[in-house]
N, C-alpha and C positions, 0 to 999 in steps of 0.2 A: 832134982831126981827125975822129975817128970820130963824135963828137957832131954835127959839122957835116954829115957825110954823111947821117946819120940824119935830121936836120932837113930837109935838102934833099929827101930821099925823101918825107917826110911832107907837105911843102908842095907836092909834085907833084900835078896834077889827076887825078881818078879816070878810069879808062878809059871811053871813050864806046862805047854799044851801037848797033848798026845798027837802023834802023827795023823791018826784018823781024823782028829778034829781039824787039823790043818788041811787035809784033803777035802773034808766036807766044806770048810770055809771057802776054799777055792771054787769048788763046784757051785756053791751058792752064789758066789760073785758072778760066775759065768752065766748061771741061770737068770739072775736078776738083770744082767746086762742084755742078754738075749731077749728077755721079756720086754725090757725098756725099748730095745731096738724095734721089736715087732710092733709095740704100741705106737712108736714114732712113725714107723713105715705106714701103718694103717692110717695114722692121722694125716700123713703127707698124701696118701692115695685118696682119702676122703676129701681133703682140701682141694686136690687137683680135680676130682670129679665135680665138686661143688663149683670150682672156678669155671670148669668147662660148661657146666649146666647154666650157670649165671651168664656166661659169655654168649651161649646159644640163645638163651631167653632174651637177653638184651639186644642181640643182633636181630632176633625174630621180631621183637617189639618195635625196634627202630625201623626194620624193613616194612613192617605193617604200617607204621606211621608214615613212612615215605610213600607207600602205595596210596594211603588215604589222602596225603597231601596232593599226590598226583591226580587222584580221582577228583579231589576238590577243585584243583586247578582246571580240570576239564569241565566240571560243572559251571564254575565261574566264567570260564571262557565261552561256554555255550550260551549262558544267559547274557553275557556281555555282547556277544554277536547278535542275539535276539534283540536286545535293547538298541544296539547300533542300527540294525535294520529298521526297527520301528521309528527310531529317531530320524533317520534319513527320510523315511516315508512321510512322517508328520511335518518335517521341515519343508519337504517338496510340496506337500499338500497345502501348507500355509502360504507358501510363495505363490502357488497357483490361485488360491482363494483371494490373495491380495490383489491379483490382476482382475479378478471378478469384482472385487470391491471398487477398483478404479473404473471398471466398465459401468457399474451402478452409479457412481458419482458423476461420471460424464453424461450418462443418460438422464440423470436427474437435472443436471445443469442445462442440458439441451431442451428441457421442457419449459424453461423460463420464457424464452423468446416467443414460442407459439402461444403461450398463455397470455403474454402481454399483447400480442397481435390480435388475438381473438377478442380480448377485452377492449382494445382500441376500436376494432370493427364494430362491436356492439355500441360503443360510445359514439362513434361517427354516425352510425345509422339512427341515433336519436335525433340527429339534426335534419332528418328528412322532413319535408313540410307537408301540411294538409293531409289529404287522403292517402298520400304515399307513406305516412307514418303508420305502416300496417305490420302486424305480427305475422309476417309471411314465412314461407318455408326456409328462407335464408336465416331469418331470426331464430327459428326453431333449431336449425342445424348448428348455428353459432353457439346457442345456449348449450346444446348437447355437447358440442366440441369442448366448451369450457369445462363442462362436468367431466368429460372423458379425461382431459388433461389433468384436472385436479385429482381425479381418482387415481391416475397413473402416478402422479407426484406422491400421493399418500402411500400407495402400494410400494413404490420404489424406496420411500423413506423407511417404511417398516422393514423391508427386506434388507436395507443397508444396516439398520440397527441389529437385525438378526445375524448378519454377516460379521459385524464388529464383535458381537458376543461369541460367535463361533471361532473367530480368530483368537479371542481371549482364551477360550477353552483349549484350542489347539496349542497355544503357547504355554498354558498351564500344564498340559500333558507332556509337552516338550521339556519343560523345566523339571518335572518329576523324573523323566527318563534320563536327563543330563545328570541330576543329583545321584540317581541310582548307578549310572555308568561311572561317575566319578568315584563312588564308594567301591564299585566292583574293580575299578582300575587299581585303587589303593590296596584292596584286599589281595588282588592278583600279584602285585609287587611284593607284598609281605610274604605271601605263600611261595613266590619264586625265591625270595631270600631264604625262607625256611628250607626249601628243597635243596638249596645250594650248600647248606651247612653240613659238615661232617665232623667226626670226633677229633680231627686234626685241624679244624678251622681255628685260627689264632684268637678271634675275639669272642669265642663262646665263654659263658660265665654262669655262676650260680645266681638264681633270682628267687629270693625267699618267698615273695608274695605271688609268684607266677601261677601257682596251682589254684589260688582262690578263684571261684566263679562268682563274679559280681552280679548284681541284679539286672544289669543292662544287656546281658546275653539273651539272644533269642533262639528259639528252637529252629531246626532245619525246615520244618513245615512252614513256620512263620516267614523264614527267609525266602522260601520258594513262593509263598503266597504274595509276598510284598512285590517281587519282580513281576509275577504273573498278573497282579492287579494293575501295575503300571503299564504293562503291555496291552492288557485288555482295554484299559481306559484310552490309551493312545489309538488302538484299533477302533474303538467306539467313536471317538471324536473324528478320526479320519473318515469313517463311513458316513457320519453325520455331515461332515464337510463335503464329501462327494455328492451326497443327496442334495445338499444346499446348492452346490454348483449347478446340478441338473435343474433344480428349481429356478435358480437365477437365469440360466439360459432360456428356459421356457418363458419366464416373466418378461425378460428383455425383448424376446421375439414377439410375444403376444401383445405387449404394450405398444411396441413400434407399429405392429400391424393394425391395432385398434386406432391409434392416432392417425396413421396414414389413411386408413379407410374413412375415418370421420372427416379428415382434411379434404379428401376427394369428394365426399358427400357435400361439404360446404361449398367447395369450388363449383360443383355441378349445379347446386341450388343457385349460386350466384350467376352462373352462365344462363340458366333457364330464366331467372328473374330479370337479368339484363335484357334478354330477348323480349320478354313480356313488356318491359318498360319501353324499350325502343319501338316495339310494334305499336304500343299505346300512343307514344309520342308522334310516330309517323301518322297514325290515324288522326290525331288532334291537329297536326300540321295540315293534313288534307282538308279537314273540316274548316280550319282557319282560312285556308285559301278559298274554299267554297264561300265562306261568310264574307270575305273581302270582295269576292266577285259579286256576291248578292248585294252587298252594300253599295257597290258602284252602280249596279242595275237599279237599285231602289232610289239612289240619288238622281239618276237620269229620269226615272219615273216621276219623282217629285218635281223636278225641273219642268217636265212636260206638263204635269197637272197645273203647276203655277202659271205656265205660259198660256195654257188653255183658258184658265180663269181670267188672266190679263187680256187675252185675245177677245174675250166676250165683252169687255168693257167698252171698246171703240164703237162697235155697232149700236150698243145700247145708248151710248152718249149721242151718237148721230141721230138716231130715231127720236130720242127724247128731246133733243135740241130742235129738230124739225117740228115735232108736235107743239113744243112751246112756241115756236115762231108762228105757226099756222093758227094758233089760238088767238093771235093778235089781228087776224083778218077782220075788216070792218063790216058791220051790219049784215047784209044778206050774203056777203062773201064767206061768212063763217059757216060754210056748208060742209055737212058730213058726207064728203065725196069719197070716191074710191081711194084717193091718196090718203085721206084721213083714216079710212078703214084699214088700209094696208099698213100704215105706220103703227096704228094701235095694235094690229095683229103681230107686227114685227117686234114691237116692244114687249108685248105679252109673251111671245114665243122665247125671245132672248132672256128676258128677266124672269121667266117662269121659275118659281121658287124651287121646284123639284130638281131642275137641271143644275142650277147653281149649287144647291145643297149637296147634290150627289158629288160634284167636283170637290166641294169643300170637305165633305165627309171622307171622300177617297183620299184627299190630300192629308187630312188628319190621321187617317189609318196608316198611310204610307210613312208619315213622319214618326208615328208610334213604332212601326215596324223597323224603321231606320235606327231608332233608339235601342230597340231590342237587339237588332243586329250588332250595334256598337257594344252593348253590354256583353253579348255572346262572344264578340271578338276579344274583348278585354278578359273575359272568363277563360277563353281558350288560351290566350297568351299567358295568363297566370298559370294555367294548368301545364302548359308546355314548359314554363319556367320551373315548376315543381318537378316535372319529369327530368329536366336537365340537371337540376340539383341532385335528384336521386341517382341519376347516371354518373354524375361526378363523384358522389360519395362511394357508390358501389364499384364503379369501374376504375376510377383514378385513385381514390384514397385506399379503399379496402383491397381490391384485387391486386394492385401493384405492390401493396405492402405484403400481401400473402405470397407473392412470388418468392420472397426470401425464406419462406418456411420450407425446411427440408428435414424429413424425419429419418434420422440415421439408425442403422442397426448396430448397436454397440456390443 
């Protein structure tokens, strides 16, 4: 029964709509469609505006970044040029300073021979004999010369150490510039690559971690200060190097002048001393000649005195022999006659003690004088030998050795 009812209901005709409802339904469809279309058009317009805005913003941002990259490239290029200039200057300055170092080393080396020579001169002059071993002007000037040369060696040594330290500092500044330049070159290459990138470049890609700013980033101020400090350090060391070169020039010139002046003083002292010694030797030789002449005269005098004494012996002997013979006359013949008186007078006169003693005393004095002259001659000969030894030491050993001394201006 129920089934029948249900089937009856299903088989009933659907309800009929009024024409007005049909028109209204059509109008509503039109209205809804128009509304949907408007919304869609607004959405499309909004989307287009948004796309245009985003495109403009993206282009503007990218353009700004491109300009910033360009400016950054200019900054890096400027500092790279600055660093290049400073590097060139410090390299050139170091090369020049190295030539000054060579000059110092050569000057220092050249001091060795003059010092050895002055020490040999002092040593040779210790071999002067007797009174000639005197602390004369030559000795004083030689000692002073040794002090001057030793002072020069010490000064040049200190200056060489200072130069080596300055070369080290120059090279340190050069290394800092090179490291900075190397980094600038790498940064410039990277920025050049970045500047070349466009939206159509094939190898552009997403990089998730690129936006992260790690702790090793530095501020622009620090970046600027870093290169500025490197430039200032290089400038400072270059200026120090220039000042040191001027100092070295002055030292080399002054030390050479001091050594040359002292060398001349020593040579002048030697010349004066040689003249003194030669004059003294000449006077001694004249005195020796005089003593030799006097010795010959004294020897002649002694011979004459001896002959006079001998000459007196013959007459004494004759007179005494006569007296002795006449003393043997016999008896009354032993008469004190004029002959006897004459003989006695003759003997007394010849043998008178005063006359004989004067001759003997004079002879003794003459012989004493001869001995004194002989001693004087020996003393003079020894003194002349001393002077010859001194002349040999000063003129042959020292002066000839000093001829090889030449003070160069390095």
